[in-house]
C-alpha positions in Angstrom: -11.3 27.6 -24.5 -11.1 25.4 -27.2 -10.2 25.9 -31.2 -13.9 25.0 -32.3 -12.7 25.0 -35.9 -9.6 22.9 -35.4 -11.2 20.6 -33.7 -13.9 20.1 -36.5 -11.5 19.8 -38.8 -9.1 17.2 -36.9 -12.6 15.2 -36.4 -13.2 15.5 -40.0 -9.8 14.3 -41.1 -9.0 12.0 -38.4 -12.5 10.3 -38.1 -13.9 10.8 -41.6 -16.7 13.0 -40.3 -18.7 15.2 -42.8 -18.1 18.8 -42.8 -21.3 19.6 -41.0 -21.4 16.8 -38.5 -17.7 17.5 -37.3 -18.5 21.5 -36.6 -21.9 20.0 -34.7 -19.5 17.3 -33.1 -17.1 20.0 -32.3 -19.2 21.9 -30.2 -20.8 19.1 -28.1 -18.0 16.4 -27.4 -15.8 17.1 -24.4 -12.1 15.9 -26.2 -9.0 17.9 -27.0 -7.5 18.7 -30.5 -4.3 16.8 -29.2 -6.3 13.8 -28.3 -8.2 13.5 -31.7 -4.7 14.4 -33.6 -3.0 11.8 -31.6 -5.8 9.3 -31.8 -6.2 8.7 -28.1 -9.9 9.0 -28.6 -11.8 5.8 -29.9 -14.1 7.0 -32.9 -16.8 5.0 -31.5 -16.6 7.1 -27.8 -16.1 10.4 -30.1 -19.6 9.6 -31.7 -21.2 8.2 -28.7 -20.3 11.1 -26.3 -21.8 13.6 -29.5 -25.2 11.8 -29.6 -25.6 11.5 -26.0 -24.6 15.3 -25.8 -27.3 16.0 -28.6 -29.9 13.8 -26.9 -29.6 14.0 -23.4 -27.8 16.2 -21.0 -28.7 14.8 -18.2 -26.8 11.4 -19.3 -23.9 13.5 -19.6 -24.0 14.9 -16.3 -24.2 11.3 -15.0 -21.1 10.3 -16.8 -19.1 13.4 -15.7 -20.2 13.0 -12.1 -19.2 9.3 -11.9 -16.0 10.5 -13.4 -15.5 13.3 -10.8 -16.4 10.8 -8.0 -13.7 8.5 -9.6 -16.0 5.3 -9.6 -16.0 2.6 -12.3 -19.1 1.7 -14.2 -18.1 -1.8 -12.7 -18.1 -0.4 -9.2 -21.5 1.4 -9.6 -23.2 -1.7 -10.9 -21.9 -3.2 -7.8 -23.2 -1.1 -5.6 -26.4 -0.6 -6.9 -26.8 -4.4 -7.8 -27.8 -3.3 -11.5 -26.6 -4.9 -14.6 -23.9 -3.5 -16.6 -26.6 -2.7 -19.6 -28.8 -0.9 -17.4 -25.9 1.5 -16.4 -24.5 2.0 -19.9 -27.9 2.5 -21.2 -28.9 5.6 -18.7 -25.2 6.9 -19.1 -25.6 6.9 -22.9 -29.4 8.3 -22.9 -31.0 4.9 -24.6 -33.5 4.8 -21.2 -35.2 7.3 -19.0 -33.7 7.4 -15.7 -36.3 6.5 -12.9 -36.4 9.3 -9.9 -35.2 6.8 -7.6 -32.2 5.2 -9.8 -31.3 9.2 -10.8 -31.4 9.5 -6.6 -29.5 6.6 -5.8 -26.9 7.5 -8.3 -26.3 11.1 -7.3 -26.0 10.1 -3.7 -23.5 7.6 -4.5 -21.3 10.4 -6.8 -21.7 12.9 -3.8 -23.6 15.5 -5.4 -24.6 18.5 -3.5 -28.2 18.9 -2.6 -28.8 22.1 -5.2 -27.1 19.7 -7.6 -29.6 17.0 -6.8 -32.7 19.6 -7.3 -31.1 20.8 -10.6 -31.0 17.4 -12.3 -34.3 15.6 -11.0 -35.9 18.9 -12.5 -33.6 18.5 -15.5 -35.2 14.6 -15.6 -38.7 16.0 -15.0 -38.5 18.5 -18.2 -36.6 15.5 -20.5 -39.6 13.2 -19.4 -42.1 15.4 -19.8 -40.8 16.8 -23.4 -40.6 12.9 -24.4 -44.3 12.9 -23.8 -44.7 15.4 -26.1 -42.6 14.6 -28.6 
C-alpha cells in the first residue's frame, strides 16, 4: 500500500500543486513516490491521470487494459481505423465511448466476458449520469 501522505507531499513539492489538490491526486493517480521524486513522470501526465480518474473511471480502465495487452495507442488506432485523436479522447474521458467502440476495444484487449459486461454497465451508468447532470 502506498504512503498517500508522502506521495501528496511529493506531488506538492515536485509539481507545485496546492495541498488539497496534491492530497486529492495522491488518492487517484497510479504513480509511485519514487517516480514522482525522481521526476520520471511528466507533470502533464500526472495532471491528466488525476483528471481522468476523477471524471471517468471507464477511461482509466481502458488505458490500463490497453497497457496490459501491451498495445501502443498507434497499434490500436491502426487496428480500429480510427484517428489518433479519437482514441486519445476516449482514453482521457473527453468523449463518451459508444457501445460498439467499447466492445471493439475490449475484444482487442482480450478482456474477459465478465469484465466486458461490467464495463458496459459502467458505460451505461456514465451515459445516464451525464443526461441527469
